[in-house]
C-alpha positions in Angstrom: 16.1 -10.4 6.1 13.7 -7.7 5.1 12.7 -5.4 2.2 13.5 -1.9 3.3 11.5 0.5 1.2 13.0 3.6 3.0 15.5 4.0 5.7 14.8 6.5 8.6 16.2 9.4 6.7 14.5 12.6 5.4 12.9 13.0 2.0 13.2 9.4 0.9 11.1 7.5 -1.6 11.4 3.8 -2.4 9.6 1.1 -4.4 9.9 -2.6 -5.2 7.9 -4.7 -7.6 7.8 -8.3 -8.8 9.7 -8.6 -12.1 7.0 -10.8 -13.7 3.9 -8.9 -14.5 0.5 -10.1 -13.5 -1.9 -10.9 -16.3 -5.2 -9.0 -15.6 -8.6 -9.9 -17.0 -12.2 -9.5 -15.9 -11.9 -12.8 -14.1 -8.7 -12.1 -12.2 -8.6 -13.1 -8.6 -5.6 -12.6 -6.3 -4.7 -13.0 -2.6 -1.7 -11.6 -0.9 -0.3 -11.6 2.7 2.5 -9.5 4.0 4.0 -8.6 7.4 5.4 -5.1 7.9 7.2 -3.2 10.6 7.7 0.6 10.8 10.5 1.7 13.1 13.2 4.3 13.8 13.0 8.0 13.4 10.5 9.6 15.7 8.8 6.3 16.8 5.0 6.6 16.9 5.4 10.2 15.5 7.3 9.0 12.4 6.2 9.3 8.8 5.0 9.0 6.2 3.8 5.4 5.4 3.7 3.0 2.5 1.5 1.4 -0.1 0.7 -2.0 -1.5 0.3 -1.3 -5.2 -0.6 -2.7 -8.6 0.4 -0.6 -11.5 0.7 -0.6 -15.3 2.8 2.5 -16.1 5.6 2.9 -18.5 8.5 2.6 -16.0 7.2 -0.8 -15.1 9.3 -2.3 -12.3 11.1 1.0 -11.9 8.0 3.1 -11.2 8.6 5.5 -8.3 6.6 8.5 -7.1 7.4 11.5 -4.9 8.8 11.6 -1.4 7.0 12.6 1.9 3.3 12.2 2.1 3.2 11.1 -1.5 4.5 7.8 -0.2 6.5 7.0 -3.4 3.1 6.6 -5.1 2.1 10.1 -6.4 2.1 10.4 -10.2 2.0 6.6 -10.9 -0.9 6.4 -13.4 -2.9 3.3 -14.2 -2.6 2.0 -10.7 -4.5 0.9 -7.6 -3.0 1.1 -4.2 -3.8 0.5 -0.5 -1.9 3.1 1.6 -0.9 2.6 5.2 -0.6 6.2 6.2 1.2 7.3 9.4 1.1 11.1 9.1 -1.8 13.5 8.6 -1.1 15.8 5.7 -3.6 18.6 6.0 -3.4 19.4 2.3 -4.7 15.9 1.5 -8.5 15.9 1.8 -8.4 12.1 2.2 -6.2 12.2 5.3 -8.5 11.9 8.4 -5.7 11.3 10.9 -2.2 9.9 11.2 -3.2 6.3 11.5 -5.4 5.1 8.7 -5.6 2.9 5.6 -7.1 4.0 2.2 -7.7 2.8 -1.3 -6.1 5.1 -3.9 -6.1 5.2 -7.7 -3.9 6.5 -10.4 -1.3 8.1 -8.1 -3.8 10.4 -6.5 -3.4 10.7 -2.7 -5.5 13.8 -2.3 -8.8 12.0 -2.9 -9.1 8.5 -1.3 -11.7 6.1 -2.7 -12.2 4.5 0.7 -10.7 5.0 4.1 -10.7 3.3 7.5 -9.0 4.0 10.8 -6.4 1.4 11.7 -7.2 -0.5 14.9 -3.4 -0.7 15.6 -0.7 1.9 15.7 0.8 1.4 12.2 4.2 2.9 13.2 4.4 1.7 16.8 7.2 -0.7 15.9 5.1 -3.8 16.2 5.0 -6.5 13.5 1.6 -6.2 11.7 0.1 -8.5 9.1 -2.1 -7.5 6.2 -4.1 -9.6 3.8 -5.5 -8.2 0.5 -8.0 -10.3 -1.5 -9.6 -9.4 -4.8 -12.5 -11.3 -6.5 -12.8 -10.6 -10.2 -16.4 -11.9 -10.4 -17.7 -9.5 -7.8 -15.0 -6.7 -8.1 -14.6 -6.9 -4.3 -11.3 -5.7 -2.9 -10.9 -6.5 0.8 -8.1 -5.6 3.3 -7.7 -7.4 6.6 -5.2 -6.2 9.2 -4.0 -7.9 12.4 -1.4 -7.6 15.1 -1.1 -11.4 15.0 -0.7 -14.0 12.2 -4.4 -14.9 12.4 -6.5 -13.4 9.7 -9.5 -11.5 11.1 -13.0 -12.6 10.2 -14.1 -9.1 9.1 -12.4 -6.9 6.5 -11.2 -3.5 7.6 -11.8 -2.2 4.1 -14.3 -3.6 1.6 -14.4 -1.7 -1.7 -15.8 -2.5 -5.2 -13.4 -1.7 -8.1 -13.0 -3.1 -11.6 -9.3 -4.1 -11.6 -9.1 -4.5 -15.4 -10.7 -1.1 -16.0 -8.0 0.5 -13.8 -4.9 -1.4 -14.9 -5.6 -2.8 -18.4 -4.3 -6.3 -19.2 -1.1 -6.4 -17.1 0.2 -5.0 -13.8 3.3 -5.0 -11.7 2.7 -5.8 -8.1 4.7 -4.4 -5.2 5.2 -1.6 -2.6 6.3 2.0 -2.2 7.0 4.2 0.7 8.1 7.8 1.5 9.6 10.0 4.3 9.7 13.7 4.6 10.7 16.0 7.5 9.7 13.1 9.8 10.9 9.6 9.0 10.6 5.8 9.5 12.2 2.6 8.4 9.4 1.1 6.2 10.1 -2.7 6.2 8.3 -5.6 4.6 9.3 -8.7 6.5 7.7 -11.3 4.3 5.3 -11.5 1.4 3.2 -14.1 -0.4 1.1 -13.5 -3.5 -1.1 -15.8 -5.6 -3.4 -15.3 -8.5 -5.5 -17.4 -10.9 -3.9 -15.7 -13.9 
């Protein structure tokens, strides 16, 4: 009844993508909503987190990055991701703490494009809901996060990015996650995605 990106075992990486690629243009809009739950392992001290990702790299639906703090995302070129990070890796300059969200590009986790602290404990075991909206006309990428099923009025992250410039004309949409010495079950409980292309 859930998509388990990683189990609560050490040094894991997992990814999952829709098999049908998204057509991307300068006018592409999309909206997505998903509920997630991070459990097991060391509870609130577990690791490492997961990403929601759009990518246009040669492995396609089989794209998978490295384990641990790389969240199964590191090394995936031509990509844009929002990470839900539950462990502070001190060698990552973009990691302010062990409970934040960030916008990432081209498989690079060491330099985040935009970061915000999560208002909720991401790996506290609770069901959390995220919404990601993108407007091709304004290049606005917005992330909303809630501990209920009600979408907040204000975005937690609001970042300007040209999706077509990052991805080209197609992209696979999905998730990745990673564990290292500390672990979590990274579960997507449900997911909806819609686009105008």
